[in-house]
mmCIF file of the C-alpha atoms, coordinates in Angstrom:
data_MODEL
# 
_entry.id   MODEL 
# 
loop_
_atom_site.group_PDB 
_atom_site.id 
_atom_site.type_symbol 
_atom_site.label_atom_id 
_atom_site.label_alt_id 
_atom_site.label_comp_id 
_atom_site.label_asym_id 
_atom_site.label_entity_id 
_atom_site.label_seq_id 
_atom_site.pdbx_PDB_ins_code 
_atom_site.Cartn_x 
_atom_site.Cartn_y 
_atom_site.Cartn_z 
_atom_site.occupancy 
_atom_site.B_iso_or_equiv 
_atom_site.pdbx_formal_charge 
_atom_site.auth_seq_id 
_atom_site.auth_comp_id 
_atom_site.auth_asym_id 
_atom_site.auth_atom_id 
_atom_site.pdbx_PDB_model_num 
ATOM 1  C CA . MET A 1 1  ? 4.388   1.128   -0.888 1.00 0.00 ? 1  MET A CA 1 
ATOM 2  C CA . GLY A 1 2  ? 6.474   -2.283  -0.268 1.00 0.00 ? 2  GLY A CA 1 
ATOM 3  C CA . LYS A 1 3  ? 5.064   -5.487  -1.869 1.00 0.00 ? 3  LYS A CA 1 
ATOM 4  C CA . GLY A 1 4  ? 4.655   -6.985  1.642  1.00 0.00 ? 4  GLY A CA 1 
ATOM 5  C CA . LEU A 1 5  ? 2.499   -4.060  2.897  1.00 0.00 ? 5  LEU A CA 1 
ATOM 6  C CA . SER A 1 6  ? 0.426   -4.349  -0.478 1.00 0.00 ? 6  SER A CA 1 
ATOM 7  C CA . LEU A 1 7  ? -0.089  -8.038  0.204  1.00 0.00 ? 7  LEU A CA 1 
ATOM 8  C CA . TRP A 1 8  ? -1.151  -7.327  3.543  1.00 0.00 ? 8  TRP A CA 1 
ATOM 9  C CA . PHE A 1 9  ? -3.917  -4.580  2.825  1.00 0.00 ? 9  PHE A CA 1 
ATOM 10 C CA . ALA A 1 10 ? -5.061  -6.922  -0.312 1.00 0.00 ? 10 ALA A CA 1 
ATOM 11 C CA . CYS A 1 11 ? -5.235  -10.021 2.003  1.00 0.00 ? 11 CYS A CA 1 
ATOM 12 C CA . SER A 1 12 ? -6.904  -8.394  5.131  1.00 0.00 ? 12 SER A CA 1 
ATOM 13 C CA . SER A 1 13 ? -9.561  -6.671  2.443  1.00 0.00 ? 13 SER A CA 1 
ATOM 14 C CA . ILE A 1 14 ? -10.253 -9.890  0.969  1.00 0.00 ? 14 ILE A CA 1 
ATOM 15 C CA . LEU A 1 15 ? -10.912 -11.649 4.486  1.00 0.00 ? 15 LEU A CA 1 
ATOM 16 C CA . LEU A 1 16 ? -12.892 -8.836  5.723  1.00 0.00 ? 16 LEU A CA 1 
ATOM 17 C CA . LEU A 1 17 ? -15.246 -8.927  2.584  1.00 0.00 ? 17 LEU A CA 1 
ATOM 18 C CA . THR A 1 18 ? -15.296 -12.810 2.783  1.00 0.00 ? 18 THR A CA 1 
ATOM 19 C CA . ALA A 1 19 ? -16.472 -12.092 6.469  1.00 0.00 ? 19 ALA A CA 1 
ATOM 20 C CA . ALA A 1 20 ? -18.875 -9.954  6.039  1.00 0.00 ? 20 ALA A CA 1 
ATOM 21 C CA . SER A 1 21 ? -20.573 -11.965 3.006  1.00 0.00 ? 21 SER A CA 1 
ATOM 22 C CA . ILE A 1 22 ? -20.702 -15.208 5.453  1.00 0.00 ? 22 ILE A CA 1 
ATOM 23 C CA . THR A 1 23 ? -22.119 -13.203 8.157  1.00 0.00 ? 23 THR A CA 1 
ATOM 24 C CA . ILE A 1 24 ? -25.128 -11.850 5.867  1.00 0.00 ? 24 ILE A CA 1 
ATOM 25 C CA . SER A 1 25 ? -27.092 -14.791 6.212  1.00 0.00 ? 25 SER A CA 1 
ATOM 26 C CA . TYR A 1 26 ? -26.575 -15.044 10.244 1.00 0.00 ? 26 TYR A CA 1 
ATOM 27 C CA . ASN A 1 27 ? -26.738 -11.164 11.541 1.00 0.00 ? 27 ASN A CA 1 
ATOM 28 C CA . ILE A 1 28 ? -26.916 -8.351  9.078  1.00 0.00 ? 28 ILE A CA 1 
ATOM 29 C CA . TRP A 1 29 ? -25.797 -5.931  11.568 1.00 0.00 ? 29 TRP A CA 1 
ATOM 30 C CA . LEU A 1 30 ? -22.666 -7.756  12.171 1.00 0.00 ? 30 LEU A CA 1 
ATOM 31 C CA . ALA A 1 31 ? -22.261 -7.901  8.148  1.00 0.00 ? 31 ALA A CA 1 
ATOM 32 C CA . LEU A 1 32 ? -22.392 -4.175  8.128  1.00 0.00 ? 32 LEU A CA 1 
ATOM 33 C CA . LEU A 1 33 ? -20.021 -3.979  10.906 1.00 0.00 ? 33 LEU A CA 1 
ATOM 34 C CA . ILE A 1 34 ? -17.650 -5.982  9.243  1.00 0.00 ? 34 ILE A CA 1 
ATOM 35 C CA . GLY A 1 35 ? -18.111 -4.324  5.809  1.00 0.00 ? 35 GLY A CA 1 
ATOM 36 C CA . ALA A 1 36 ? -17.724 -0.851  7.456  1.00 0.00 ? 36 ALA A CA 1 
ATOM 37 C CA . LEU A 1 37 ? -14.308 -2.165  8.884  1.00 0.00 ? 37 LEU A CA 1 
ATOM 38 C CA . CYS A 1 38 ? -13.192 -3.588  5.101  1.00 0.00 ? 38 CYS A CA 1 
ATOM 39 C CA . VAL A 1 39 ? -14.069 0.147   4.155  1.00 0.00 ? 39 VAL A CA 1 
ATOM 40 C CA . LEU A 1 40 ? -11.712 1.518   6.721  1.00 0.00 ? 40 LEU A CA 1 
ATOM 41 C CA . ASN A 1 41 ? -9.059  -0.839  5.904  1.00 0.00 ? 41 ASN A CA 1 
ATOM 42 C CA . ILE A 1 42 ? -9.106  -0.203  2.414  1.00 0.00 ? 42 ILE A CA 1 
ATOM 43 C CA . GLY A 1 43 ? -8.835  3.648   3.225  1.00 0.00 ? 43 GLY A CA 1 
ATOM 44 C CA . TRP A 1 44 ? -6.249  2.840   5.681  1.00 0.00 ? 44 TRP A CA 1 
ATOM 45 C CA . GLY A 1 45 ? -4.080  1.570   2.806  1.00 0.00 ? 45 GLY A CA 1 
ATOM 46 C CA . PHE A 1 46 ? -4.909  4.137   0.365  1.00 0.00 ? 46 PHE A CA 1 
ATOM 47 C CA . ILE A 1 47 ? -3.273  6.658   3.286  1.00 0.00 ? 47 ILE A CA 1 
ATOM 48 C CA . VAL A 1 48 ? -0.376  4.701   4.196  1.00 0.00 ? 48 VAL A CA 1 
ATOM 49 C CA . LYS A 1 49 ? 0.405   4.477   0.417  1.00 0.00 ? 49 LYS A CA 1 
ATOM 50 C CA . ALA A 1 50 ? -0.205  8.214   0.217  1.00 0.00 ? 50 ALA A CA 1 
ATOM 51 C CA . ARG A 1 51 ? 2.093   9.032   2.982  1.00 0.00 ? 51 ARG A CA 1 
ATOM 52 C CA . LEU A 1 52 ? 4.709   6.812   2.184  1.00 0.00 ? 52 LEU A CA 1 
ATOM 53 C CA . ARG A 1 53 ? 5.044   8.210   -1.729 1.00 0.00 ? 53 ARG A CA 1 
ATOM 54 C CA . ARG A 1 54 ? 5.263   11.954  -0.204 1.00 0.00 ? 54 ARG A CA 1 
ATOM 55 C CA . LYS A 1 55 ? 7.760   10.792  2.246  1.00 0.00 ? 55 LYS A CA 1 
ATOM 56 C CA . ALA A 1 56 ? 9.786   9.555   -0.810 1.00 0.00 ? 56 ALA A CA 1 
ATOM 57 C CA . GLU A 1 57 ? 9.177   12.490  -2.862 1.00 0.00 ? 57 GLU A CA 1 
ATOM 58 C CA . SER A 1 58 ? 10.223  14.947  -0.361 1.00 0.00 ? 58 SER A CA 1 
ATOM 59 C CA . LYS A 1 59 ? 13.617  12.755  -0.079 1.00 0.00 ? 59 LYS A CA 1 
ATOM 60 C CA . LEU A 1 60 ? 14.097  13.229  -3.835 1.00 0.00 ? 60 LEU A CA 1 
ATOM 61 C CA . SER A 1 61 ? 13.336  16.878  -3.924 1.00 0.00 ? 61 SER A CA 1 
ATOM 62 C CA . SER A 1 62 ? 15.655  17.894  -0.840 1.00 0.00 ? 62 SER A CA 1 
ATOM 63 C CA . PRO A 1 63 ? 19.391  18.544  -1.769 1.00 0.00 ? 63 PRO A CA 1 
# 
């Protein structure tokens, strides 16, 4: 995964976790929703990384 894409997933996850921590004192359901979005964002980052790695490996192994 490129540096820009890695930075995007890292910063977006930090922002989502920060938003979740701030909303805990206001509305727990909103905080849980934002927390779930953060987990999905992190998971999507791993999925993208795995797909890009597989694509790069298949290019190297094909003649």
